[in-house]
C-alpha positions as CSV (number, residue, x, y, z in Angstrom):
1,M,190.5,120.2,58.6
2,D,187.0,118.7,57.7
3,D,185.3,117.4,60.7
4,L,184.7,113.8,60.0
5,A,182.0,111.5,61.4
6,G,180.1,108.3,60.7
7,H,182.9,105.9,60.8
8,G,183.3,102.6,61.3
9,A,186.1,100.9,62.7
10,R,191.8,96.8,36.5
11,N,191.1,88.5,29.5
12,A,192.9,86.0,31.0
13,P,197.1,86.6,31.3
14,K,198.5,87.1,28.0
15,R,202.3,86.3,27.7
16,A,204.3,87.4,24.9
17,V,208.1,86.8,24.2
18,V,210.5,89.5,22.8
19,P,213.9,89.7,22.0
20,G,216.1,90.6,24.9
21,R,219.5,91.9,25.5
22,R,222.1,90.1,24.2
23,G,220.4,88.4,22.0
24,K,218.3,86.2,24.8
25,W,214.8,85.7,25.0
26,V,213.1,87.5,28.3
27,R,209.5,87.5,28.8
28,S,207.4,90.5,28.9
29,A,205.1,91.4,31.5
30,R,201.7,89.5,31.1
31,V,198.7,91.4,31.2
32,V,195.5,90.7,32.6
33,V,192.7,92.5,31.1
34,G,189.6,91.3,32.9
35,A,186.6,89.6,31.2
36,W,187.2,87.2,34.0
37,A,186.8,89.1,36.8
38,A,183.8,91.0,35.1
39,A,181.3,88.4,36.3
40,F,181.9,89.6,39.4
41,Y,181.3,92.7,39.4
42,A,177.9,92.2,41.5
43,V,178.7,91.3,45.4
44,G,176.0,88.5,46.1
45,A,174.9,85.5,44.0
46,P,174.3,85.3,40.6
47,G,171.5,87.3,39.2
48,A,171.5,89.5,42.6
49,E,171.0,93.5,42.1
50,P,174.3,95.0,42.1
51,A,175.9,96.3,45.5
52,R,175.5,100.0,46.2
53,F,178.0,101.6,47.8
54,P,178.4,104.7,49.2
55,T,180.0,107.7,47.3
56,V,182.0,109.9,49.1
57,D,182.0,113.3,50.6
58,R,184.9,114.8,49.5
59,P,186.8,115.8,45.7
60,V,188.5,113.4,44.0
61,A,191.6,114.4,42.4
62,P,191.6,113.6,38.5
63,I,194.4,111.7,37.3
64,I,196.9,113.8,35.6
65,S,200.2,112.2,35.0
66,P,201.5,108.5,35.3
67,A,204.5,109.8,37.8
68,Y,204.7,111.4,40.5
69,S,207.9,113.7,41.5
70,T,210.8,112.1,39.2
71,E,212.0,109.1,40.6
72,A,215.5,110.5,40.8
73,E,214.4,113.0,43.2
74,R,212.4,110.1,45.4
75,D,215.2,108.1,45.1
76,R,217.3,110.9,46.2
77,H,214.9,111.2,49.5
78,G,214.9,107.3,50.1
79,E,211.5,106.8,49.3
80,A,211.0,103.1,48.2
81,E,214.1,101.7,50.2
82,R,212.3,103.5,53.5
83,V,209.3,102.6,52.7
84,M,209.8,98.9,51.4
85,N,212.0,98.4,54.4
86,R,209.3,99.5,57.1
87,L,207.1,97.2,55.3
88,G,209.4,94.2,55.7
89,V,209.2,93.4,52.1
90,A,211.3,90.7,51.2
91,R,211.4,87.4,48.7
92,G,208.6,85.4,48.7
93,M,206.5,87.7,49.7
94,R,203.5,88.8,47.1
95,V,202.8,92.6,46.1
96,V,200.4,94.5,44.1
97,D,201.4,98.2,43.0
98,L,198.1,99.5,42.4
99,G,197.8,102.8,40.4
100,A,201.1,101.4,38.9
101,G,201.8,104.2,36.9
102,D,205.3,104.3,35.3
103,G,205.9,102.1,37.7
104,Y,208.6,103.6,40.6
105,Y,207.2,100.7,43.0
106,T,206.9,98.1,40.5
107,V,210.4,98.0,39.2
108,R,212.0,98.6,42.7
109,L,209.9,95.4,44.3
110,A,211.1,93.3,41.1
111,Q,214.8,94.7,42.2
112,R,214.0,93.6,45.8
113,L,211.9,90.3,45.2
114,G,214.1,88.9,42.9
115,H,213.6,86.2,40.1
116,G,210.6,84.0,40.5
117,A,208.6,86.9,42.2
118,T,204.8,87.3,42.3
119,I,204.2,91.1,41.3
120,Y,201.5,92.9,40.2
121,A,201.5,96.0,38.5
122,E,198.0,97.6,38.6
123,D,196.1,100.7,37.0
124,V,193.1,101.7,35.5
125,S,194.7,103.3,32.0
126,R,195.4,101.4,29.3
127,P,197.7,103.9,28.2
128,Y,200.1,104.1,31.5
129,L,199.9,99.8,31.1
130,D,201.4,99.7,27.7
131,R,204.2,102.4,28.9
132,L,205.1,100.5,31.9
133,A,205.0,97.2,29.4
134,A,207.1,98.8,27.3
135,R,209.8,100.2,30.4
136,L,209.8,96.1,31.8
137,T,210.5,95.1,28.7
138,R,213.6,97.7,28.0
139,E,214.9,97.0,31.2
140,G,214.7,93.4,31.8
141,V,212.3,92.9,34.3
142,T,210.1,90.1,34.1
143,G,207.7,88.4,36.7
144,V,205.2,91.3,36.8
145,T,201.5,90.8,35.8
146,L,199.9,94.1,34.3
147,V,196.0,94.1,35.6
148,H,193.8,97.0,34.0
149,G,191.7,97.5,36.8
150,T,188.7,99.9,37.2
151,P,187.8,102.7,39.6
152,A,185.5,100.6,41.5
153,D,187.9,96.8,41.5
154,P,191.3,96.4,41.1
155,R,190.6,92.9,39.5
156,L,192.9,91.1,41.0
157,P,193.1,87.1,41.5
158,A,191.7,86.3,45.1
159,Q,194.0,85.8,48.0
160,S,196.6,87.1,45.2
161,V,198.8,89.5,47.8
162,D,200.0,89.8,50.9
163,L,201.0,93.0,50.4
164,A,199.1,96.1,48.4
165,I,200.6,99.1,48.0
166,L,198.9,102.6,46.8
167,A,201.7,105.2,46.1
168,H,200.7,109.0,45.9
169,M,197.0,107.8,44.4
170,Y,194.3,107.3,47.1
171,H,192.8,110.9,46.4
172,E,192.3,109.4,42.6
173,I,190.1,106.8,43.5
174,E,186.9,107.3,42.0
175,Q,184.7,104.9,44.5
176,P,187.3,104.1,47.3
177,Y,184.7,102.4,49.6
178,E,183.9,100.0,46.1
179,F,187.4,99.8,45.7
180,L,189.1,98.3,48.7
181,Y,185.9,96.1,49.5
182,R,186.6,94.5,46.3
183,L,190.6,94.1,46.9
184,H,189.6,92.5,50.4
185,A,189.5,89.6,48.3
186,A,192.4,89.6,47.1
187,L,194.5,89.7,50.3
188,A,195.8,87.3,52.0
189,P,194.3,86.5,55.3
190,S,197.1,88.5,56.7
191,G,197.2,90.7,54.0
192,R,198.0,94.7,54.7
193,V,197.5,97.7,52.6
194,A,200.0,100.3,52.3
195,I,199.2,103.7,51.6
196,I,201.7,106.5,50.5
197,D,200.2,110.2,50.4
198,N,201.0,114.0,51.0
199,D,198.7,115.5,53.8
200,K,196.5,118.0,51.9
201,D,192.8,118.6,51.0
202,T,192.1,115.9,48.0
203,R,191.6,118.3,45.5
204,E,195.5,119.2,46.0
205,H,196.5,115.5,45.8
206,G,196.7,114.6,49.0
207,T,194.6,112.9,51.7
208,P,194.7,114.2,55.2
209,P,195.6,111.2,57.7
210,V,192.5,111.4,59.5
211,L,190.3,111.2,56.5
212,L,192.3,108.5,55.5
213,R,191.3,106.9,58.3
214,C,188.2,107.2,58.5
215,E,187.4,105.6,54.8
216,L,189.4,102.7,55.4
217,A,188.3,102.5,58.6
218,A,184.2,102.9,57.3
219,I,185.3,98.8,55.2
220,G,186.5,97.6,58.5
221,Y,190.5,98.0,57.6
222,P,192.2,98.7,61.3
223,Q,195.6,101.3,60.9
224,I,198.4,99.3,62.6
225,D,201.5,101.7,61.6
226,F,201.7,105.2,60.9
227,F,204.8,107.1,59.1
228,S,206.5,110.0,58.5
229,L,208.5,109.6,55.2
230,A,210.7,113.3,55.6
231,P,212.7,114.2,53.6
232,A,210.7,112.8,51.2
233,D,207.1,113.2,50.2
234,G,204.1,112.1,52.6
235,Y,204.0,109.7,55.1
236,L,203.2,105.7,55.1
237,A,199.5,104.3,56.5
238,V,199.4,101.1,56.9
239,F,196.4,99.1,57.4
240,A,195.2,95.4,58.1
241,R,193.2,93.4,56.3
242,P,189.7,93.1,57.9
243,E,188.4,90.0,58.8
244,V,184.5,90.6,58.1
245,L,183.0,93.1,56.0
246,P,180.3,95.2,56.2
247,R,177.7,94.8,53.8
248,P,177.6,97.4,51.2
249,E,174.2,99.0,51.8
250,A,175.8,98.9,55.6
251,I,179.0,101.1,55.3
252,Q,178.6,104.3,56.6
253,P,180.8,107.1,54.8
254,C,182.6,109.9,56.2
255,R,181.1,113.4,56.3
256,R,182.7,116.3,55.7
């Protein structure tokens, strides 16, 4: 395992109406594309120089699929159920599925949180979001806002979520320090970040837990829980929202 050092601690919403099952009308997922967020790319006052964030000193895995394994296999091992139970996901909680892909967690969150829930499904891939929108419409899932994020910014409204879930995708984030920094503004004061990944090298589509803790700590996110998902793949690591963020130029990246 690498020796880590130098760490410290996706336009306005658009709604579409489509015919639902049995002749009823259901609202499809709302798509947020991010013109409103573009003005906030630079940290600091208007006209300031764009903030400079460090790059990661490790490989970033390519995005190769909108799905991890198969949903049937993941459910056979109780992955989503165990994760949601561990996180205490319940009605009234506002949740974002970051890197939602085909929506394995998005759909199961909607089932658990019920009618009127606040759920965001974010992804950097427009084709993946189009596929997910079609799935949500097909399955009659409502109340989900689709968000087209970027590799450096999830583009979520301020203090809009209590819980952010990143499932088997952290190792694919091209600019994790900036992404985590900008995610902070979307979290409620008591918000949490929950990351599901495999204990593998990032080149093999995983993140070693020591590396994960280091990179989150560099932005100030303390780890508050860690849980093996066996017999499902990987682990669940949970981090609290930091009260204070470091200046972007002061972030100390984890070194191999």
